[in-house]
All heavy atoms as an XYZ file, in Angstrom:
795
protein
N      -9.890    -18.632     13.244
C      -9.629    -17.392     12.531
C     -10.723    -17.188     11.475
O     -11.084    -18.108     10.762
C      -8.247    -17.466     11.872
C      -7.874    -16.223     11.107
S      -6.278    -16.298     10.265
C      -5.145    -16.251     11.621
N     -11.229    -15.974     11.385
C     -12.300    -15.693     10.438
C     -11.771    -15.712      8.998
O     -10.578    -15.561      8.752
C     -12.918    -14.326     10.725
O     -12.049    -13.298     10.301
N     -12.681    -15.880      8.075
C     -12.333    -15.887      6.661
C     -11.752    -14.527      6.252
O     -10.775    -14.463      5.494
C     -13.568    -16.249      5.805
C     -13.259    -16.124      4.332
C     -14.060    -17.637      6.134
N     -12.310    -13.438      6.769
C     -11.801    -12.100      6.455
C     -10.364    -11.935      6.933
O      -9.518    -11.404      6.224
C     -12.687    -11.019      7.066
S     -14.304    -10.909      6.306
N     -10.086    -12.385      8.149
C      -8.734    -12.301      8.709
C      -7.741    -13.104      7.867
O      -6.631    -12.670      7.600
C      -8.747    -12.821     10.150
C      -7.442    -12.761     10.858
C      -7.135    -11.348     11.318
N      -5.943    -10.915     10.622
C      -5.562     -9.664     10.475
N      -6.275     -8.690     10.952
N      -4.474     -9.351      9.849
N      -8.178    -14.290      7.407
C      -7.323    -15.120      6.555
C      -7.018    -14.407      5.235
O      -5.890    -14.432      4.754
C      -7.980    -16.471      6.275
C      -7.972    -17.412      7.450
C      -8.640    -18.728      7.083
C      -8.748    -19.632      8.288
N      -9.441    -20.887      7.977
N      -8.055    -13.781      4.664
C      -7.865    -13.063      3.402
C      -6.870    -11.917      3.579
O      -5.969    -11.724      2.763
C      -9.201    -12.511      2.896
C      -9.080    -11.738      1.601
S     -10.653    -11.035      1.055
C     -11.010     -9.877      2.360
N      -6.996    -11.164      4.652
C      -6.080    -10.053      4.916
C      -4.662    -10.576      5.124
O      -3.695    -10.012      4.603
C      -6.566     -9.213      6.112
C      -7.825     -8.445      5.717
C      -5.480     -8.269      6.599
C      -8.544     -7.779      6.864
N      -4.519    -11.675      5.847
C      -3.189    -12.257      6.054
C      -2.554    -12.677      4.734
O      -1.359    -12.480      4.518
C      -3.263    -13.451      7.007
C      -3.510    -13.043      8.446
O      -3.339    -11.842      8.777
O      -3.895    -13.918      9.246
N      -3.352    -13.238      3.840
C      -2.837    -13.612      2.516
C      -2.425    -12.364      1.740
O      -1.352    -12.320      1.125
C      -3.891    -14.426      1.731
C      -4.053    -15.811      2.364
C      -3.506    -14.542      0.258
C      -5.241    -16.596      1.846
N      -3.251    -11.319      1.777
C      -2.945    -10.093      1.043
C      -1.719     -9.378      1.602
O      -1.015     -8.695      0.864
C      -4.174     -9.170      1.031
C      -5.310     -9.719      0.180
S      -6.844     -8.760      0.309
C      -6.360     -7.212     -0.415
N      -1.425     -9.536      2.876
C      -0.223     -8.937      3.461
C       1.050     -9.598      2.937
O       2.125     -9.038      3.053
C      -0.254     -9.037      4.993
C      -1.155     -8.037      5.649
C      -1.074     -8.147      7.160
C      -1.931     -7.112      7.850
N      -1.825     -7.199      9.309
N       0.926    -10.771      2.341
C       2.081    -11.481      1.810
C       2.369    -11.150      0.351
O       3.239    -11.762     -0.266
C       1.869    -12.990      1.956
C       1.761    -13.435      3.394
C       1.405    -14.901      3.509
O       1.833    -15.719      2.712
N       0.606    -15.226      4.509
N       1.661    -10.178     -0.208
C       1.855     -9.778     -1.601
C       3.324     -9.502     -1.882
O       3.984     -8.781     -1.137
C       1.010     -8.540     -1.897
C       1.226     -7.889     -3.237
C       0.848     -8.743     -4.418
O       1.660     -9.483     -4.921
N      -0.398     -8.639     -4.845
N       3.846    -10.075     -2.942
C       5.256     -9.903     -3.312
C       5.462     -8.787     -4.335
O       6.561     -8.286     -4.489
C       5.825    -11.209     -3.878
C       5.718    -12.384     -2.931
C       6.523    -12.168     -1.672
C       6.443    -13.398     -0.782
N       6.486    -13.082      0.622
N       4.402     -8.427     -5.053
C       4.491     -7.364     -6.058
C       4.243     -6.030     -5.355
O       3.118     -5.577     -5.240
C       3.454     -7.589     -7.163
C       3.556     -8.942     -7.847
S       5.012     -9.089     -8.879
C       4.586     -8.004    -10.206
N       5.307     -5.422     -4.874
C       5.190     -4.182     -4.095
C       5.742     -2.975     -4.842
O       6.270     -2.046     -4.239
C       5.898     -4.362     -2.750
C       5.183     -5.366     -1.873
O       3.970     -5.311     -1.733
N       5.918     -6.288     -1.310
N       5.607     -2.980     -6.171
C       6.145     -1.893     -6.972
C       5.107     -0.831     -7.339
O       5.368      0.011     -8.180
C       6.786     -2.457     -8.238
C       5.788     -3.184     -9.126
O       4.729     -3.611     -8.671
N       6.125     -3.332    -10.381
N       3.965     -0.850     -6.668
C       2.946      0.165     -6.931
C       2.732      1.024     -5.680
O       3.608      1.800     -5.327
C       1.647     -0.496     -7.410
C       1.762     -1.260     -8.739
C       0.472     -2.012     -9.042
C       2.122     -0.340     -9.878
N       1.596      0.909     -5.001
C       1.292      1.779     -3.855
C       2.392      1.790     -2.780
O       2.769      2.858     -2.308
C      -0.056      1.404     -3.243
C      -1.272      1.771     -4.092
C      -2.524      1.083     -3.557
C      -1.470      3.268     -4.141
N       2.942      0.654     -2.370
C       3.938      0.700     -1.292
C       5.385      0.913     -1.746
O       6.299      0.890     -0.923
C       3.790     -0.666     -0.625
C       3.327     -1.564     -1.705
C       2.488     -0.707     -2.628
N       5.615      1.170     -3.029
C       6.995      1.160     -3.538
C       7.902      2.252     -2.965
O       9.109      2.067     -2.885
C       7.008      1.230     -5.063
O       6.564      2.485     -5.511
N       7.355      3.380     -2.571
C       8.185      4.483     -2.042
C       8.148      4.595     -0.519
O       8.656      5.565      0.047
C       7.736      5.811     -2.641
C       8.011      5.934     -4.110
C       7.737      7.334     -4.570
N       7.871      7.428     -6.015
C       7.656      8.526     -6.696
N       7.299      9.630     -6.063
N       7.785      8.547     -7.995
N       7.574      3.631      0.138
C       7.484      3.691      1.598
C       8.802      3.260      2.230
O       9.559      2.494      1.631
C       6.344      2.796      2.082
C       4.962      3.150      1.531
C       3.929      2.210      2.083
C       4.605      4.584      1.825
N       9.090      3.762      3.435
C      10.350      3.394      4.086
C      10.384      1.904      4.423
O       9.342      1.264      4.568
C      10.360      4.244      5.362
C       8.949      4.598      5.608
C       8.275      4.645      4.260
N      11.584      1.379      4.533
C      11.754     -0.030      4.911
C      11.107     -0.283      6.269
O      11.145      0.565      7.148
C      13.238     -0.379      4.985
C      13.903     -0.475      3.630
C      13.393     -1.638      2.802
O      13.157     -2.723      3.366
O      13.215     -1.447      1.588
N      10.539     -1.447      6.420
C       9.911     -1.828      7.676
C      10.830     -2.689      8.516
O      10.412     -3.262      9.496
C       8.602     -2.585      7.420
C       7.404     -1.749      7.760
O       7.497     -0.797      8.523
N       6.278     -2.086      7.198
N      12.077     -2.794      8.112
C      13.038     -3.622      8.834
C      13.362     -3.030     10.198
O      12.622     -2.246     10.761
N      14.469     -3.412     10.715
C      14.856     -2.892     12.017
C      15.008     -3.999     13.022
O      15.350     -5.129     12.681
N      14.714     -3.688     14.243
C      14.876     -4.632     15.334
C      13.844     -5.749     15.221
O      12.656     -5.506     15.010
C      14.726     -3.900     16.690
C      15.769     -2.790     16.792
C      14.832     -4.871     17.845
C      15.552     -1.841     17.944
N      14.304     -6.980     15.357
C      13.404     -8.132     15.294
C      12.375     -8.025     16.418
O      12.706     -7.752     17.563
C      14.199     -9.448     15.409
C      15.105     -9.597     14.199
C      13.257    -10.640     15.533
C      16.059    -10.765     14.269
N      11.119     -8.233     16.083
C      10.036     -8.161     17.057
C       9.436     -6.777     17.208
O       8.436     -6.608     17.889
N      10.034     -5.784     16.544
C       9.520     -4.416     16.620
C       8.233     -4.305     15.785
O       8.122     -4.907     14.720
C      10.572     -3.449     16.077
C      10.255     -2.009     16.266
S      11.718     -1.049     15.773
C      10.935      0.431     15.260
N       7.267     -3.561     16.258
C       6.028     -3.337     15.520
C       6.361     -2.516     14.270
O       7.035     -1.486     14.363
C       4.989     -2.605     16.386
C       4.603     -3.489     17.577
C       3.758     -2.230     15.569
C       3.722     -2.808     18.585
N       5.899     -2.967     13.096
C       6.224     -2.230     11.866
C       5.600     -0.840     11.849
O       4.537     -0.621     12.431
C       5.652     -3.102     10.751
C       4.767     -4.088     11.402
C       5.101     -4.143     12.855
N       6.270      0.081     11.158
C       5.764      1.454     11.006
C       4.478      1.437     10.189
O       3.555      2.192     10.448
C       6.811      2.341     10.308
C       8.099      2.391     11.113
C       6.266      3.738     10.058
C       9.265      3.018     10.360
N       4.443      0.602      9.179
C       3.278      0.499      8.306
C       3.138     -0.943      7.824
O       4.091     -1.712      7.849
C       3.406      1.435      7.111
C       4.583      1.122      6.236
C       5.845      1.634      6.361
C       4.636      0.215      5.133
N       6.662      1.100      5.415
C       5.949      0.224      4.633
C       3.703     -0.605      4.517
C       6.347     -0.547      3.556
C       4.103     -1.385      3.439
C       5.409     -1.340      2.960
N       1.925     -1.269      7.412
C       1.646     -2.554      6.774
C       0.644     -2.320      5.653
O      -0.148     -1.381      5.714
C       1.026     -3.550      7.749
C       1.981     -4.163      8.730
C       1.308     -5.253      9.539
O       0.501     -4.900     10.417
O       1.572     -6.428      9.255
N       0.696     -3.166      4.669
C      -0.273     -3.078      3.587
C      -0.721     -4.467      3.196
O       0.100     -5.359      2.981
C       0.321     -2.362      2.381
C      -0.703     -2.098      1.318
S      -0.256     -0.732      0.283
C      -1.813     -0.464     -0.526
N      -2.027     -4.655      3.169
C      -2.636     -5.883      2.660
C      -3.248     -5.494      1.325
O      -4.213     -4.745      1.284
C      -3.701     -6.390      3.626
N      -2.636     -5.955      0.227
C      -3.093     -5.455     -1.069
C      -3.015     -6.510     -2.159
O      -2.409     -7.564     -1.998
C      -2.303     -4.204     -1.468
C      -0.846     -4.444     -1.718
N      -0.272     -4.258     -2.939
C       0.158     -4.855     -0.897
C       1.023     -4.536     -2.864
N       1.307     -4.895     -1.633
N      -3.662     -6.186     -3.265
C      -3.696     -7.054     -4.428
C      -3.462     -6.199     -5.648
O      -4.121     -5.185     -5.843
C      -5.063     -7.751     -4.525
C      -5.270     -8.569     -5.776
C      -4.414     -9.820     -5.756
C      -4.653    -10.703     -6.977
N      -3.722    -10.466     -8.067
N      -2.488     -6.601     -6.449
C      -2.226     -5.912     -7.704
C      -2.930     -6.654     -8.832
O      -3.293     -7.822     -8.701
C      -0.715     -5.867     -8.000
O      -0.211     -7.205     -8.050
C       0.025     -5.082     -6.944
N      -3.114     -5.964     -9.937
C      -3.701     -6.581    -11.113
C      -3.184     -5.908    -12.366
O      -3.056     -4.681    -12.408
N      -2.839     -6.721    -13.353
C      -2.341     -6.162    -14.607
C      -2.784     -7.024    -15.785
O      -2.676     -8.248    -15.754
C      -0.808     -6.093    -14.612
C      -0.257     -5.728    -15.966
C      -0.301     -4.416    -16.409
C       0.243     -6.697    -16.822
C       0.164     -4.070    -17.671
C       0.713     -6.371    -18.088
C       0.665     -5.057    -18.505
O       1.110     -4.723    -19.756
N      -3.299     -6.362    -16.780
C      -3.476     -6.908    -18.118
C      -3.047     -5.776    -19.041
O      -3.014     -4.609    -18.612
C      -4.940     -7.359    -18.405
C      -5.345     -8.536    -17.535
C      -5.914     -6.219    -18.256
N      -2.684     -6.047    -20.278
C      -2.237     -4.965    -21.158
C      -3.204     -3.777    -21.173
O      -4.402     -3.937    -21.378
C      -2.143     -5.646    -22.527
C      -1.803     -7.068    -22.191
C      -2.604     -7.357    -20.939
N      -2.685     -2.610    -20.866
C      -3.479     -1.385    -20.846
C      -4.141     -1.070    -19.524
O      -4.763     -0.028    -19.367
N      -4.015     -1.969    -18.541
C      -4.669     -1.776    -17.241
C      -3.687     -2.124    -16.123
O      -3.058     -3.167    -16.151
C      -5.924     -2.682    -17.107
C      -6.545     -2.551    -15.736
C      -6.930     -2.378    -18.198
N      -3.576     -1.236    -15.144
C      -2.721     -1.466    -13.971
C      -3.546     -1.082    -12.747
O      -4.040      0.035    -12.655
C      -1.478     -0.585    -14.064
C      -0.441     -0.852    -13.019
C       0.503     -1.982    -13.408
O       1.054     -1.960    -14.508
O       0.677     -2.880    -12.569
N      -3.698     -2.012    -11.793
C      -4.524     -1.772    -10.608
C      -3.801     -2.188     -9.335
O      -2.976     -3.098     -9.362
C      -5.841     -2.556    -10.692
C      -6.678     -2.164    -11.881
O      -6.661     -1.031    -12.321
N      -7.422     -3.109    -12.408
N      -4.138     -1.534     -8.236
C      -3.656     -1.930     -6.917
C      -4.696     -1.478     -5.891
O      -5.052     -0.309     -5.828
C      -2.317     -1.263     -6.622
C      -1.537     -1.878     -5.476
O      -0.476     -1.409     -5.150
N      -2.016     -2.921     -4.849
N      -5.224     -2.423     -5.130
C      -6.231     -2.130     -4.114
C      -5.856     -2.814     -2.811
O      -5.168     -3.835     -2.810
C      -7.643     -2.575     -4.545
C      -8.083     -1.864     -5.800
C      -7.706     -4.076     -4.744
N      -6.280     -2.239     -1.698
C      -6.009     -2.913     -0.439
C      -6.250     -2.059      0.786
O      -6.869     -0.997      0.722
N      -5.732     -2.559      1.898
C      -5.815     -1.879      3.188
C      -4.421     -1.413      3.577
O      -3.462     -2.178      3.506
C      -6.363     -2.834      4.256
C      -7.768     -3.358      3.995
C      -8.124     -4.438      5.011
C      -8.782     -2.230      4.029
N      -4.334     -0.167      3.997
C      -3.071      0.462      4.337
C      -3.121      0.782      5.827
O      -3.951      1.565      6.272
C      -2.955      1.738      3.511
C      -1.590      2.304      3.379
C      -0.463      1.623      3.774
C      -1.428      3.567      2.827
C       0.798      2.178      3.635
C      -0.189      4.127      2.681
C       0.926      3.428      3.092
N      -2.277      0.121      6.611
C      -2.253      0.296      8.060
C      -1.104      1.226      8.439
O       0.060      0.920      8.206
C      -2.063     -1.062      8.759
C      -3.139     -2.062      8.429
C      -2.943     -3.021      7.444
C      -4.343     -2.054      9.117
C      -3.927     -3.946      7.146
C      -5.329     -2.973      8.824
C      -5.112     -3.914      7.836
O      -6.095     -4.829      7.547
N      -1.461      2.360      9.017
C      -0.488      3.341      9.485
C      -0.737      3.587     10.963
O      -1.799      3.226     11.477
C      -0.632      4.644      8.686
C      -0.238      4.517      7.215
C      -0.793      5.676      6.411
C       1.267      4.441      7.073
N       0.208      4.194     11.665
C       0.025      4.399     13.114
C      -1.317      5.062     13.442
O      -1.574      6.199     13.065
C       1.202      5.305     13.484
C       2.242      5.015     12.462
C       1.482      4.729     11.193
N      -2.196      4.318     14.097
C      -3.482      4.846     14.529
C      -4.532      4.976     13.443
O      -5.620      5.501     13.696
N      -4.242      4.512     12.230
C      -5.166      4.692     11.111
C      -5.158      3.455     10.216
O      -4.118      2.842     10.011
C      -4.779      5.900     10.257
C      -4.699      7.175     11.016
N      -5.797      7.944     11.314
C      -3.645      7.811     11.565
C      -5.418      9.014     11.990
N      -4.110      8.948     12.160
N      -6.311      3.163      9.627
C      -6.415      2.149      8.580
C      -7.171      2.773      7.420
O      -8.238      3.363      7.618
C      -7.169      0.898      9.067
O      -6.465      0.349     10.181
C      -7.266     -0.144      7.971
N      -6.609      2.671      6.239
C      -7.226      3.241      5.042
C      -7.503      2.142      4.031
O      -6.677      1.256      3.841
C      -6.289      4.262      4.366
C      -5.975      5.452      5.202
C      -4.819      5.488      5.968
C      -6.822      6.542      5.226
C      -4.505      6.594      6.745
C      -6.528      7.653      6.005
C      -5.367      7.679      6.764
N      -8.652      2.220      3.382
C      -8.921      1.392      2.205
C      -8.525      2.244      1.008
O      -8.935      3.408      0.910
C     -10.395      1.016      2.135
N      -7.703      1.700      0.149
C      -7.218      2.468     -0.992
C      -7.371      1.641     -2.262
O      -7.175      0.430     -2.250
C      -5.759      2.932     -0.775
C      -5.310      3.869     -1.886
C      -4.824      1.763     -0.592
C      -4.036      4.615     -1.581
N      -7.774      2.323     -3.317
C      -7.964      1.669     -4.599
C      -7.419      2.584     -5.683
O      -7.849      3.735     -5.801
C      -9.463      1.418     -4.815
O      -9.689      0.852     -6.075
N      -6.466      2.096     -6.446
C      -5.897      2.859     -7.556
C      -6.066      2.027     -8.821
O      -5.506      0.931     -8.932
C      -4.426      3.164     -7.294
N      -6.862      2.533     -9.736
C      -7.192      1.807    -10.954
C      -6.835      2.648    -12.171
O      -6.953      3.868    -12.141
C      -8.694      1.487    -10.983
C      -9.285      0.840     -9.733
C     -10.796      0.793     -9.816
C      -8.713     -0.542     -9.533
N      -6.421      1.999    -13.235
C      -6.123      2.716    -14.471
C      -6.653      1.910    -15.655
O      -6.921      0.710    -15.538
C      -4.610      2.922    -14.612
O      -3.956      1.686    -14.814
N      -6.769      2.564    -16.782
C      -7.135      1.863    -18.003
C      -6.633      2.663    -19.195
O      -6.313      3.848    -19.076
C      -8.641      1.630    -18.101
C      -9.478      2.882    -18.293
C     -10.940      2.517    -18.442
C     -11.752      3.761    -18.775
N     -13.144      3.453    -19.011
N      -6.536      1.997    -20.309
C      -6.073      2.611    -21.559
C      -4.699      3.261    -21.415
O      -4.467      4.341    -21.946
C      -7.089      3.634    -22.080
C      -8.442      3.021    -22.353
O      -8.537      1.874    -22.785
N      -9.499      3.752    -22.084
N      -3.806      2.629    -20.684
C      -2.455      3.177    -20.538
C      -1.537      2.511    -21.558
O      -1.526      1.290    -21.701
C      -1.916      3.003    -19.096
C      -2.713      3.840    -18.128
C      -1.933      1.557    -18.657
N      -0.778      3.326    -22.303
C       0.080      2.759    -23.351
C       1.263      1.956    -22.803
O       1.735      1.026    -23.446
C       0.557      3.971    -24.133
C       0.371      5.133    -23.222
C      -0.741      4.777    -22.290
N       1.753      2.330    -21.613
C       2.812      1.555    -20.966
C       2.605      1.621    -19.460
O       1.832      2.423    -18.963
C       4.213      2.040    -21.373
C       4.503      3.442    -20.886
O       4.456      3.714    -19.690
N       4.798      4.349    -21.804
N       3.340      0.807    -18.719
C       3.093      0.663    -17.284
C       3.799      1.715    -16.445
O       3.527      1.829    -15.251
C       3.539     -0.723    -16.847
C       2.760     -1.828    -17.524
C       3.271     -3.192    -17.174
N       2.807     -3.568    -15.856
C       3.096     -4.706    -15.279
N       3.850     -5.594    -15.888
N       2.647     -4.978    -14.071
N       4.685      2.500    -17.025
C       5.484      3.443    -16.239
C       4.651      4.529    -15.549
O       4.856      4.815    -14.382
C       6.562      4.103    -17.107
C       7.580      3.107    -17.612
O       7.763      2.057    -16.956
O       8.180      3.363    -18.673
N       3.744      5.146    -16.276
C       2.959      6.252    -15.711
C       2.048      5.806    -14.567
O       2.060      6.414    -13.504
C       2.166      6.959    -16.805
C       1.489      8.237    -16.350
C       2.465      9.363    -16.010
O       3.680      9.221    -16.200
O       1.995     10.408    -15.534
N       1.244      4.753    -14.721
C       0.425      4.337    -13.570
C       1.263      3.886    -12.380
O       0.896      4.139    -11.234
C      -0.443      3.201    -14.101
C       0.102      2.833    -15.421
C       0.927      3.971    -15.915
N       2.411      3.255    -12.623
C       3.291      2.857    -11.519
C       3.777      4.088    -10.772
O       3.803      4.102     -9.540
C       4.489      2.061    -12.037
C       4.152      0.651    -12.395
C       5.407     -0.087    -12.843
C       5.096     -1.525    -13.157
N       6.300     -2.269    -13.532
N       4.175      5.125    -11.500
C       4.660      6.360    -10.870
C       3.556      7.006    -10.043
O       3.767      7.384     -8.882
C       5.173      7.345    -11.931
C       5.730      8.639    -11.343
C       6.045      9.663    -12.425
N       4.859     10.103    -13.132
C       3.955     10.965    -12.652
N       4.074     11.444    -11.425
N       2.923     11.342    -13.374
N       2.378      7.121    -10.609
C       1.259      7.771     -9.923
C       0.850      6.974     -8.676
O       0.646      7.544     -7.604
C       0.064      7.954    -10.880
C       0.432      8.993    -11.949
C      -1.190      8.369    -10.123
C      -0.537      9.069    -13.106
N       0.769      5.652     -8.789
C       0.364      4.836     -7.645
C       1.411      4.887     -6.536
O       1.062      4.934     -5.353
C       0.095      3.403     -8.086
C      -1.169      3.280     -8.903
S      -1.491      1.579     -9.388
C      -2.556      1.827    -10.786
N       2.683      4.915     -6.895
C       3.717      5.008     -5.862
C       3.654      6.364     -5.165
O       3.855      6.454     -3.958
C       5.104      4.745     -6.445
O       5.489      5.748     -7.341
N       3.339      7.417     -5.913
C       3.175      8.744     -5.310
C       1.971      8.764     -4.366
O       2.022      9.374     -3.297
C       3.007      9.811     -6.382
C       4.296     10.164     -7.085
C       4.114     11.222     -8.158
O       3.071     11.922     -8.163
O       5.017     11.339     -8.998
N       0.872      8.106     -4.753
C      -0.316      8.042     -3.881
C       0.018      7.386     -2.539
O      -0.331      7.903     -1.482
C      -1.431      7.245     -4.554
C      -2.218      7.931     -5.654
C      -3.140      6.917     -6.335
C      -3.023      9.083     -5.104
N       0.689      6.260     -2.584
C       1.069      5.573     -1.353
C       1.983      6.424     -0.491
O       1.813      6.514      0.731
N       2.952      7.078     -1.130
C       3.898      7.928     -0.410
C       3.201      9.129      0.231
O       3.448      9.461      1.397
C       4.983      8.403     -1.378
O       5.913      9.219     -0.740
N       2.316      9.775     -0.522
C       1.583     10.930      0.024
C       0.700     10.535      1.201
O       0.655     11.238      2.212
C       0.734     11.585     -1.066
C       1.485     12.434     -2.071
C       0.569     12.804     -3.245
C       2.052     13.674     -1.417
N       0.005      9.425      1.081
C      -0.845      8.966      2.177
C      -0.010      8.696      3.419
O      -0.367      9.112      4.523
C      -1.615      7.714      1.762
C      -2.608      7.157      2.766
C      -3.667      8.190      3.131
C      -3.266      5.907      2.208
N       1.118      8.052      3.246
C       2.018      7.765      4.364
C       2.517      9.065      5.005
O       2.401      9.260      6.207
C       3.204      6.929      3.878
C       4.257      6.726      4.934
C       4.110      5.735      5.904
C       5.386      7.525      4.984
C       5.066      5.556      6.892
C       6.353      7.356      5.959
C       6.184      6.364      6.907
O       7.126      6.196      7.877
N       3.070      9.966      4.186
C       3.650     11.205      4.706
C       2.622     12.059      5.429
O       2.885     12.573      6.522
C       4.291     11.999      3.563
C       5.538     11.341      3.007
C       6.012     11.979      1.720
O       5.469     13.035      1.317
O       6.919     11.401      1.102
N       1.454     12.240      4.826
C       0.417     13.079      5.443
C      -0.097     12.464      6.741
O      -0.357     13.167      7.709
C      -0.743     13.325      4.480
C      -0.345     14.034      3.209
C       0.263     15.393      3.474
C       0.638     16.077      2.174
N       1.414     17.284      2.371
N      -0.236     11.148      6.785
C      -0.723     10.485      7.991
C       0.301     10.592      9.110
O      -0.069     10.834     10.268
C      -1.053      9.007      7.703
O      -2.012      8.971      6.649
C      -1.616      8.321      8.925
N       1.568     10.435      8.795
C       2.617     10.548      9.805
C       2.647     11.964     10.366
O       2.732     12.163     11.580
C       3.995     10.152      9.224
C       4.011      8.673      8.838
C       5.119     10.479     10.188
C       3.728      7.710      9.975
N       2.538     12.966      9.514
C       2.524     14.373      9.973
C       1.326     14.624     10.874
O       1.453     15.200     11.945
C       2.525     15.347      8.758
C       2.198     16.761      9.200
C       3.859     15.296      8.030
N       0.149     14.172     10.464
C      -1.073     14.376     11.271
C      -0.946     13.656     12.602
O      -1.329     14.187     13.643
C      -2.319     13.895     10.492
C      -2.600     14.856      9.343
C      -3.532     13.767     11.406
C      -3.642     14.373      8.353
N      -0.386     12.440     12.589
C      -0.224     11.680     13.843
C       0.677     12.416     14.826
O       0.432     12.418     16.022
C       0.370     10.293     13.537
O      -0.535      9.530     12.801
N       1.709     13.070     14.319
C       2.633     13.811     15.196
C       1.977     15.075     15.737
O       2.202     15.449     16.881
C       3.910     14.162     14.430
C       4.783     12.947     14.168
C       6.014     13.305     13.396
C       6.850     12.048     13.142
N       8.021     12.320     12.336
N       1.149     15.736     14.937
C       0.487     16.969     15.347
C      -0.516     16.688     16.462
O      -0.629     17.443     17.420
C      -0.221     17.647     14.148
C      -1.156     18.748     14.609
C       0.811     18.171     13.163
N      -1.242     15.569     16.377
C      -2.310     15.277     17.320
C      -1.912     14.320     18.432
O      -2.759     13.756     19.097
C      -3.543     14.737     16.589
C      -4.187     15.796     15.743
C      -4.021     15.802     14.353
C      -4.948     16.804     16.317
C      -4.597     16.789     13.571
C      -5.525     17.788     15.538
C      -5.350     17.782     14.176
O      -5.917     18.745     13.413
N      -0.626     14.154     18.668
C      -0.171     13.288     19.782
C      -0.409     13.924     21.110
O      -0.399     15.060     21.329
C       1.326     12.986     19.638
C       1.537     11.664     18.993
C       2.982     11.297     19.112
C       3.147      9.863     18.681
N       4.486      9.415     18.702
């Protein structure tokens, strides 16, 4: 397995999913079913800074996404904005995929 593949596999195990993927539908369902979406990402936080970067896998598409913030007085606003970004990307991609089937 390549080093890049290993890195992506590690990033897919991210437990802090309260930013970009927080508003996405559950990927549960039937065991063995291909997930609707996957995200390999890394979050980062220090006081005043909230970041989330990674690869977003949607049906027929892979996106590199980076959401960075700085000088934020609290974490609520960047969390809200990043969750909206992930949700919008998901919704728009699903709509486009259905139109071009």
